[in-house]
C-alpha positions as CSV (number, residue, x, y, z in Angstrom):
1,M,0.0,0.0,0.0
2,T,1.4,3.4,-1.0
3,H,0.5,7.0,-0.9
4,S,2.1,10.1,-2.3
5,F,1.5,13.4,-3.9
6,V,1.3,14.6,-7.5
7,T,1.9,18.2,-8.5
8,T,-0.7,19.7,-10.9
9,K,0.1,22.1,-13.7
10,D,-0.8,25.0,-11.5
11,G,1.5,23.8,-8.7
12,I,-1.0,22.2,-6.3
13,E,0.0,19.2,-4.3
14,I,-2.7,16.5,-4.6
15,F,-2.5,13.6,-2.0
16,Y,-3.4,10.2,-3.3
17,K,-3.5,6.5,-2.1
18,D,-2.7,3.7,-4.5
19,W,-3.2,0.2,-3.1
20,G,-3.2,-3.3,-4.6
21,P,-1.6,-5.0,-7.6
22,Q,-0.3,-2.4,-10.1
23,E,-1.3,-4.6,-13.0
24,A,-4.9,-5.0,-11.9
25,Q,-7.9,-3.0,-13.2
26,P,-7.9,0.3,-11.3
27,I,-11.0,1.6,-9.5
28,V,-10.7,5.3,-8.7
29,F,-12.7,6.9,-6.0
30,H,-13.8,10.6,-5.8
31,H,-15.0,11.8,-2.4
32,G,-17.8,14.2,-1.4
33,W,-17.8,17.6,0.2
34,P,-16.1,18.5,2.6
35,L,-14.4,15.1,3.1
36,S,-11.3,13.3,1.9
37,S,-10.2,10.0,0.4
38,D,-10.6,8.5,3.9
39,D,-14.3,8.5,3.3
40,W,-13.8,5.5,0.9
41,D,-12.2,3.2,3.5
42,A,-15.0,0.6,3.4
43,Q,-14.9,0.5,-0.5
44,M,-11.1,0.5,-0.9
45,L,-10.6,-2.3,1.6
46,F,-13.5,-4.3,0.0
47,F,-12.2,-3.9,-3.6
48,V,-8.5,-4.4,-2.8
49,S,-9.5,-7.7,-1.2
50,K,-11.2,-8.6,-4.5
51,G,-7.9,-8.2,-6.4
52,Y,-8.4,-4.7,-7.8
53,R,-6.0,-1.7,-7.7
54,V,-7.7,1.0,-5.8
55,V,-6.8,4.7,-6.0
56,A,-8.3,7.7,-4.2
57,H,-7.1,11.3,-3.9
58,D,-7.9,14.3,-1.6
59,R,-9.5,17.1,-3.6
60,R,-7.6,20.4,-3.6
61,G,-8.2,22.2,-0.3
62,H,-9.4,19.0,1.3
63,G,-7.7,16.4,3.5
64,R,-3.9,16.4,2.9
65,S,-3.8,18.2,-0.4
66,S,-2.7,21.8,-0.7
67,Q,-4.9,24.4,1.0
68,V,-4.8,26.7,-2.0
69,S,-6.9,29.8,-2.2
70,D,-8.5,29.4,-5.6
71,G,-9.6,26.8,-8.1
72,H,-12.4,25.3,-6.1
73,D,-14.7,24.5,-9.1
74,M,-15.6,21.5,-11.2
75,D,-13.1,22.3,-13.9
76,H,-10.1,22.3,-11.5
77,Y,-11.5,19.3,-9.6
78,A,-11.6,17.3,-12.9
79,A,-8.2,18.5,-14.0
80,D,-6.7,17.4,-10.7
81,A,-8.3,14.0,-11.0
82,S,-6.8,13.8,-14.5
83,A,-3.4,14.7,-13.1
84,V,-3.6,11.7,-10.8
85,A,-4.7,9.4,-13.6
86,E,-1.9,10.6,-15.9
87,H,0.7,10.4,-13.2
88,L,-0.2,6.8,-12.4
89,N,-1.0,6.0,-16.1
90,L,-4.4,4.6,-15.2
91,R,-6.2,3.0,-18.1
92,N,-9.4,1.0,-18.4
93,A,-10.4,2.4,-15.0
94,V,-13.7,2.4,-13.2
95,H,-14.4,5.9,-11.7
96,I,-16.8,6.1,-8.7
97,G,-17.9,9.4,-7.4
98,H,-20.0,10.2,-4.3
99,S,-22.0,13.5,-4.1
100,T,-19.7,16.3,-5.2
101,G,-17.3,13.6,-6.3
102,G,-20.0,12.5,-8.7
103,G,-19.9,15.9,-10.3
104,E,-16.1,15.5,-10.5
105,V,-16.4,12.1,-12.2
106,A,-19.0,13.4,-14.7
107,R,-16.7,16.3,-15.7
108,Y,-13.6,14.2,-15.7
109,V,-15.1,11.4,-17.9
110,A,-16.7,13.8,-20.3
111,K,-13.5,16.0,-20.7
112,Y,-10.5,13.7,-20.1
113,G,-11.4,10.0,-19.7
114,Q,-13.1,8.8,-22.9
115,P,-10.8,10.1,-25.7
116,Q,-7.7,8.7,-24.0
117,G,-9.2,5.3,-23.2
118,R,-8.7,5.9,-19.5
119,V,-12.2,5.1,-18.4
120,A,-14.0,1.7,-18.9
121,K,-17.1,2.5,-16.7
122,A,-18.2,5.0,-14.2
123,I,-20.5,5.1,-11.2
124,L,-22.4,8.0,-9.6
125,V,-23.5,7.6,-6.0
126,S,-25.9,10.1,-4.5
127,A,-24.3,12.5,-6.9
128,V,-25.0,16.2,-7.5
129,P,-25.4,16.3,-11.4
130,P,-27.1,17.6,-13.4
131,L,-27.8,20.7,-11.3
132,M,-28.8,21.1,-7.6
133,V,-29.9,24.8,-7.4
134,K,-33.4,25.9,-8.4
135,T,-33.4,28.0,-11.6
136,A,-35.9,28.9,-14.3
137,G,-34.7,25.9,-16.2
138,N,-34.5,23.7,-13.1
139,P,-37.7,24.5,-11.2
140,D,-37.6,21.4,-9.0
141,G,-34.1,22.3,-7.7
142,T,-33.1,23.3,-4.2
143,P,-33.6,27.1,-3.5
144,I,-30.4,29.2,-3.4
145,E,-31.3,30.2,0.1
146,V,-30.5,26.7,1.3
147,F,-27.0,27.0,0.0
148,D,-26.7,30.5,1.4
149,G,-27.6,29.0,4.7
150,F,-24.8,26.5,4.4
151,R,-22.3,29.3,3.7
152,N,-23.5,31.3,6.6
153,A,-23.3,28.4,9.0
154,L,-19.8,27.4,7.8
155,A,-18.5,31.0,8.1
156,A,-20.1,31.4,11.6
157,N,-18.9,28.1,13.2
158,R,-17.6,25.5,10.8
159,A,-16.9,23.0,13.5
160,Q,-20.4,23.0,14.8
161,F,-21.9,23.1,11.3
162,F,-20.0,20.0,10.3
163,L,-21.0,18.2,13.5
164,D,-24.6,19.0,12.9
165,V,-24.5,17.7,9.3
166,A,-22.8,14.5,10.2
167,S,-25.0,13.7,13.2
168,G,-28.2,14.6,11.4
169,P,-29.1,14.5,7.7
170,F,-26.0,13.2,6.0
171,Y,-26.3,9.6,7.4
172,G,-30.0,9.8,8.3
173,F,-29.1,9.8,12.0
174,N,-32.0,12.2,12.5
175,R,-34.5,9.6,11.5
176,E,-36.5,7.8,14.1
177,G,-35.1,4.3,14.7
178,S,-31.8,5.0,13.0
179,K,-28.7,3.2,14.3
180,V,-26.4,6.1,15.2
181,S,-22.7,5.6,15.2
182,Q,-20.6,8.2,17.1
183,G,-17.5,6.9,15.4
184,V,-19.0,7.6,11.9
185,I,-20.0,11.1,13.1
186,D,-16.5,11.8,14.5
187,N,-14.8,10.5,11.4
188,W,-16.9,12.8,9.1
189,W,-16.1,15.8,11.4
190,R,-12.3,14.8,11.4
191,Q,-12.1,14.7,7.7
192,G,-14.0,18.0,7.2
193,M,-11.9,19.9,9.7
194,M,-8.6,18.6,8.1
195,G,-9.5,20.7,5.0
196,S,-9.6,24.4,4.3
197,A,-12.5,26.6,5.2
198,K,-12.0,28.6,2.0
199,A,-12.1,25.4,-0.1
200,H,-15.3,24.3,1.6
201,Y,-17.0,27.7,1.4
202,D,-16.2,28.0,-2.4
203,G,-17.1,24.3,-2.9
204,I,-20.7,25.0,-2.0
205,K,-21.1,27.0,-5.2
206,A,-19.2,24.3,-7.1
207,F,-21.5,21.5,-6.1
208,S,-24.8,23.4,-6.1
209,E,-24.5,25.8,-9.1
210,T,-22.5,23.8,-11.7
211,D,-24.8,22.8,-14.6
212,Q,-23.5,19.4,-15.8
213,T,-26.3,18.5,-18.2
214,E,-23.8,18.6,-21.1
215,D,-21.3,16.5,-19.2
216,L,-23.8,13.8,-18.8
217,K,-25.0,13.9,-22.4
218,A,-21.3,13.6,-23.6
219,I,-20.6,10.4,-21.7
220,T,-20.8,7.2,-23.7
221,V,-19.2,4.6,-21.4
222,P,-21.5,2.4,-19.3
223,M,-22.7,4.2,-16.2
224,L,-24.3,3.0,-13.0
225,V,-26.3,5.7,-11.1
226,I,-27.6,4.9,-7.6
227,Q,-29.1,6.8,-4.8
228,G,-31.3,6.4,-1.7
229,D,-34.8,7.7,-1.8
230,D,-34.4,9.2,1.8
231,D,-31.4,11.3,0.7
232,Q,-31.8,14.6,2.7
233,I,-28.8,16.3,1.1
234,V,-29.3,15.7,-2.7
235,P,-33.0,15.1,-3.6
236,Y,-33.0,12.0,-5.6
237,K,-35.8,13.1,-8.1
238,D,-33.6,16.0,-9.1
239,A,-30.4,13.8,-9.3
240,V,-30.4,10.1,-10.1
241,E,-33.6,10.2,-12.0
242,L,-32.4,13.0,-14.3
243,Q,-29.0,11.4,-14.6
244,A,-30.5,8.2,-16.0
245,K,-32.5,10.2,-18.6
246,L,-29.5,12.3,-19.8
247,L,-26.9,9.5,-20.0
248,K,-26.6,7.4,-23.2
249,N,-25.8,4.1,-21.5
250,S,-26.9,3.9,-17.9
251,T,-28.3,1.6,-15.3
252,R,-30.3,3.2,-12.4
253,K,-31.0,1.8,-9.0
254,I,-32.8,3.5,-6.1
255,Y,-32.6,2.2,-2.6
256,K,-35.6,2.5,-0.4
257,G,-35.0,4.4,2.8
258,F,-31.2,4.8,2.3
259,P,-29.5,8.1,3.3
260,H,-27.0,10.3,1.4
261,G,-24.1,8.6,3.2
262,M,-25.3,5.1,2.3
263,L,-21.8,4.0,1.2
264,T,-20.9,4.0,4.9
265,T,-24.2,3.1,6.6
266,H,-25.1,0.4,4.1
267,A,-21.7,-0.7,2.7
268,D,-22.7,-4.3,3.1
269,V,-25.5,-3.8,0.5
270,I,-23.8,-1.2,-1.8
271,N,-20.4,-2.8,-2.2
272,P,-21.6,-6.0,-3.8
273,D,-23.8,-4.0,-6.2
274,L,-20.8,-1.9,-7.3
275,L,-18.8,-5.1,-7.8
276,A,-21.6,-6.7,-9.9
277,F,-21.7,-3.7,-12.2
278,I,-17.9,-3.6,-12.5
279,K,-17.7,-7.3,-13.4
280,A,-20.7,-7.3,-15.8
């Protein structure tokens, strides 16, 4: 198991992990806001045990990557992911993105992955595309006031805001009868607080206001799009259902009662489904 850094064209140090046989098919993981590659522990351990090469990086301003002032947008996120893929010469890879990481995957595959033969398949999990914010063209989206509230809460007390998100809607721990894990809450908070407040503040605009309709339309590789119907962060009717309509070659699955953070709370269900799609 190795980890290291790659330097992007604009001089940013991007931290990455690279585990498993170098000759095996790579699976590349793209994390959500405001987390790090550590959020993929359950998936990386599962897939490396199945013989795959698993790679994950910390987005710029997140985790152990450079806390740079600017570039917190989907174009830079995708370019940074491309820098990791080129540095490791990853080909025929499966890219999996959760939440904001799903937007990163969509932009990366559309712009960098297909022409170079670097992407075999891709998976979007509880992902933000095509567009989260409510607009005239996206009337069912989330009102901008919700995201303004995120920004205000982050600026006022980031530590408390992150604790509230993790202990409440992210994993559905605010639902009656849910099995609350303090360790999961603490780990979410730890990952968030490792990153830069500036990156997290700017990232809210990136994940909520980036229209990725054309990215989805441009993707031709097989795609799996999955989400829980009790996702309190990214409403599934404005996400996975629209993704399936816009993609040329997609399989859709909706999990009844699963939360936004289902990769952690329901890894025992999700991981085998990811594996089945990858092996198909």
